[in-house]
C-alpha positions in Angstrom: -124.1 266.2 135.6 -124.7 268.6 132.7 -128.2 269.4 134.1 -126.8 270.1 137.6 -124.1 272.4 136.2 -126.8 274.2 134.2 -129.0 274.6 137.3 -126.1 276.0 139.3 -125.2 278.4 136.5 -128.7 279.6 136.2 -129.0 280.1 139.9 -125.8 282.3 139.8 -127.2 284.2 136.8 -130.5 285.0 138.5 -128.8 286.0 141.7 -126.5 288.2 139.8 -129.4 289.6 137.8 -131.2 290.6 140.9 -128.3 292.9 141.8 -128.0 294.4 138.4 -129.6 297.7 137.5 -130.7 296.1 134.3 -132.5 293.2 136.0 -135.2 292.6 138.6 -136.0 289.2 140.0 -139.7 288.4 139.9 -141.1 291.9 139.9 -144.9 292.4 139.5 -145.8 293.7 136.1 -148.7 295.9 137.4 -146.3 298.4 139.1 -147.4 302.0 138.5 -144.5 303.8 140.0 -142.4 306.2 137.9 -140.5 304.4 135.1 -136.8 303.8 135.3 -134.4 306.4 133.7 -134.1 304.0 130.8 -137.8 304.4 129.8 -138.3 304.7 126.0 -142.0 305.4 126.0 -141.8 309.2 125.8 -141.9 311.0 122.5 -138.3 312.1 123.0 -136.9 308.7 123.7 -139.5 306.3 122.3 -140.9 305.8 118.8 -139.0 308.7 117.4 -135.7 306.9 118.4 -137.0 303.6 117.0 -138.8 304.5 113.8 -139.8 300.8 113.2 -139.6 299.6 116.8 -136.7 298.1 118.6 -136.1 295.6 115.9 -135.5 297.4 112.6 -133.5 295.5 110.0 -131.6 292.3 110.7 -128.2 293.7 110.1 -125.4 294.5 112.6 -125.9 293.3 116.2 -129.2 292.2 117.6 -129.7 291.6 121.3 -132.2 288.9 122.3 -133.2 289.7 125.9 -134.9 286.7 127.5 -137.5 287.1 130.3 -138.2 284.0 132.3 -141.9 284.8 132.7 -144.5 283.4 135.1 -148.1 284.5 134.7 -151.6 283.7 136.0 -151.4 280.1 134.8 -147.8 279.2 134.3 -144.6 279.3 136.4 -141.0 278.1 136.5 -139.3 275.9 139.1 -135.7 275.4 138.1 -135.3 272.8 140.8 -137.5 270.5 138.7 -135.7 268.5 136.0 -138.5 269.2 133.5 -138.1 272.9 133.8 -134.3 272.6 133.7 -134.5 270.6 130.5 -137.0 273.0 129.0 -134.8 276.0 129.6 -131.7 274.3 128.4 -133.4 273.2 125.2 -134.8 276.7 124.7 -131.3 278.1 124.7 -130.1 275.4 122.2 -133.0 276.0 119.8 -132.7 279.8 120.0 -129.0 279.4 119.2 -129.8 277.3 116.1 -132.3 279.9 115.0 -129.8 282.8 115.5 -127.1 281.0 113.6 -129.4 280.2 110.8 -130.6 283.8 110.5 -127.0 285.0 110.5 -126.1 282.6 107.6 -129.2 283.8 105.7 -128.2 287.4 106.0 -124.8 286.7 104.4 -126.6 285.4 101.3 -128.2 288.8 100.9 -125.1 290.9 101.5 -125.9 291.7 105.2 -124.2 290.7 108.4 -126.8 290.0 111.1 -125.2 288.8 114.4 -127.1 287.9 117.5 -126.2 288.1 121.2 -128.6 285.8 123.1 -126.7 283.3 125.3 -127.7 284.2 128.8 -125.1 281.7 130.2 -122.4 283.8 128.5 -124.0 287.2 129.0 -125.9 286.8 132.3 -127.1 290.4 132.4 -129.4 289.6 129.5 -131.5 287.2 131.6 -134.5 288.7 133.4 -137.3 287.2 135.4 -140.8 288.5 135.8 -144.2 287.6 137.3 -147.1 289.0 135.4 -150.6 289.3 136.9 -152.3 288.5 133.6 -152.7 285.6 131.2 -149.7 285.7 128.8 -150.9 282.7 126.7 -154.4 283.5 125.6 -154.1 286.9 123.9 -155.9 289.7 125.7 -155.9 293.5 125.9 -153.8 293.6 129.0 -151.0 291.3 127.7 -148.9 293.7 125.7 -149.4 296.6 128.0 -148.3 294.5 131.0 -145.1 293.4 129.3 -144.4 296.9 128.0 -144.7 298.3 131.5 -142.4 295.7 132.8 -139.8 296.4 130.2 -140.1 300.2 130.7 -139.6 299.9 134.4 -137.1 297.1 134.8 -134.9 296.8 131.7 -132.2 299.4 131.0 -132.6 299.1 127.3 -130.4 302.0 126.4 -127.5 300.8 128.6 -127.6 297.3 127.3 -127.6 298.5 123.7 -124.7 300.7 124.3 -122.8 298.1 126.2 -123.2 295.5 123.4 -123.0 298.0 120.6 -126.4 296.7 119.5 -128.5 298.0 116.5 -131.6 296.1 117.6 -133.1 294.5 120.7 -135.9 291.9 120.9 -137.5 291.0 124.1 -138.3 287.3 124.3 -140.7 286.0 127.0 -140.0 282.3 127.8 -143.3 280.9 129.0 -143.4 277.5 130.6 -146.6 276.2 129.1 -147.8 272.7 129.8 -147.5 270.0 127.2 -151.2 270.1 126.4 -151.1 273.8 125.6 -152.5 274.3 122.1 -151.6 278.0 121.6 -148.7 278.7 119.3 -146.0 281.2 120.0 -146.7 284.8 118.8 -145.0 288.2 118.4 -146.1 291.7 119.2 -144.4 293.4 116.3 -144.3 297.1 115.8 -147.1 299.2 114.4 -147.6 302.9 113.9 -148.9 304.6 117.0 -147.7 301.8 119.4 -147.5 303.2 122.9 -144.0 301.7 123.4 -141.4 300.7 120.8 -140.7 297.3 122.4 -141.1 294.3 120.1 -141.9 291.1 122.0 -141.8 287.4 121.2 -144.1 285.3 123.3 -142.5 281.8 123.2 -144.9 279.1 124.5 -142.2 276.5 125.0 -144.6 273.5 124.8 -147.5 273.1 122.4 -149.5 270.1 121.4 -147.1 267.8 123.2 -144.0 269.1 121.6 -141.4 271.8 122.3 -141.1 274.8 120.1 -138.5 274.1 117.4 -135.6 276.2 116.2 -137.7 277.2 113.1 -140.4 278.6 115.4 -137.9 280.8 117.1 -136.6 282.0 113.8 -140.1 282.6 112.5 -141.0 284.8 115.5 -137.8 286.7 115.4 -138.4 287.5 111.7 -141.8 288.9 112.6 -140.1 291.6 114.7 -138.2 292.7 111.6 -141.4 292.9 109.5 -141.8 289.4 108.0 -145.5 288.4 107.5 -147.3 285.2 108.0 -148.0 283.3 104.7 -150.1 280.5 106.0 -153.3 282.4 106.7 -155.2 285.3 105.0 -154.3 288.7 106.3 -156.2 291.8 105.0 -153.6 294.1 106.4 -151.1 292.8 103.9 -153.7 291.9 101.2 -152.7 288.3 101.7 -155.7 286.2 100.5 -156.5 282.5 100.4 -156.1 282.8 96.6 -152.5 284.0 97.0 -151.7 281.3 99.5 -153.1 278.5 97.4 -152.0 279.6 94.0 -148.6 281.1 94.9 -147.2 280.2 98.3 -148.2 276.5 98.2 -147.0 276.1 94.6 -143.9 278.3 94.6 -142.6 278.7 98.2 -144.2 275.8 100.2 -141.0 275.6 102.3 -141.0 279.3 103.2 -140.3 279.6 107.0 -143.2 282.2 107.2 -145.5 279.5 105.7 -144.3 276.5 107.7 -142.0 275.7 110.6 -142.0 271.9 109.8 -139.9 269.7 107.6 -141.3 270.0 104.1 -141.1 266.3 103.3 -142.1 264.7 106.6 -144.2 267.4 108.2 -142.3 266.9 111.5 -140.6 269.5 113.7 -136.8 269.6 113.5 -134.7 270.2 116.6 -131.1 270.1 115.3 -131.4 272.3 112.2 -133.7 274.5 110.1 -134.4 273.1 106.6 -137.0 275.8 105.8 -136.2 278.7 103.4 -136.0 282.4 103.8 -137.4 283.5 100.5 -137.0 286.6 98.4 -140.5 287.7 99.7 -139.3 287.4 103.3 -136.1 289.3 102.5 -138.2 292.1 101.0 -140.4 292.4 104.1 -137.5 292.5 106.6 -135.6 295.2 104.6 -132.9 293.2 102.8 -134.2 294.2 99.4 -136.3 297.1 98.3 -138.4 295.5 95.5 -140.5 292.3 95.1 -142.0 291.1 91.9 -144.4 289.0 94.0 -145.7 292.0 95.9 -146.2 293.9 92.7 -147.9 291.0 90.9 -150.2 290.1 93.8 -150.8 293.7 95.0 -149.6 292.9 98.5 -149.0 295.7 101.0 -145.5 297.2 100.6 -142.8 296.6 103.2 -142.6 298.9 106.2 -139.0 299.4 105.4 -139.7 301.4 102.2 -139.6 305.2 102.7 -143.1 306.6 103.2 -144.6 303.1 103.6 -147.7 303.0 105.8 -147.2 300.9 108.9 -149.8 298.5 110.3 -152.6 300.1 112.3 -152.9 299.7 116.1 -155.7 297.2 115.8 -153.6 294.6 114.0 -153.3 291.3 115.9 -150.1 289.8 117.0 -148.3 287.6 114.5 -148.2 283.9 115.3 -146.3 280.9 114.3 -148.0 278.3 112.1 -150.4 276.2 114.2 
């Protein structure tokens, strides 16, 4: 019964969305017509208005705008029980992640709140069909999604309506169970053509669904958090730093692992990982880090005058 109710509700949402100026049902992402009046790509309305992208600091209200995305190799069929379950679980896991992030913000003296529930706020839900591969990272991927957002999402109106300080675009991609590509995020960098920060959530990976911790991990990337499980020359993160500091001092850091520290398993009812002082520094909750100083890591993008990542940086991914 619950699944049937959810299916009917989603059907209403998508039909409603197709009539909303902020939503388009299954548009093609390769449209080249003039952008909607909400476009933020110009110098006047774009990166100058979002100095660190559309997700700056996790404080105040953040909108999570879901896009039910189909691409060259994946699609959705909400008449199928599997797809209904996948979408229902995605909403549950996203909610756990948002609640966890909110509670973490209070520990640092901030108040980060998230509006994400598309069953409560149906104008957030969008659908899109993209004529490219959204799973295996390629040069067309980000541009295709940015063009879609620029043409079909009234970002400014949504932010004004919900009094939002940040907005994150989250593509929900219905990958098969044997997919082995982990979710990733196109976080902001200096010189980015558009300010839109995008989480690509591959909802199935290696036989499992993406966990709440994976959602939180990707959301944190949009605010500037860095991966701690792999070397990254952009941040001067080395194997030496990972082995001698992260693994010994912060092995449960959510930017190092999205699994239960003791069992190594994914968790679907809670997040037991930690948001550490290093993470807090990189997302703008504190302006100093002894770890960054001691290990000569790249300063946070939130510091005045800090150099942002270059345009050739790769997307940030969840731990494989």
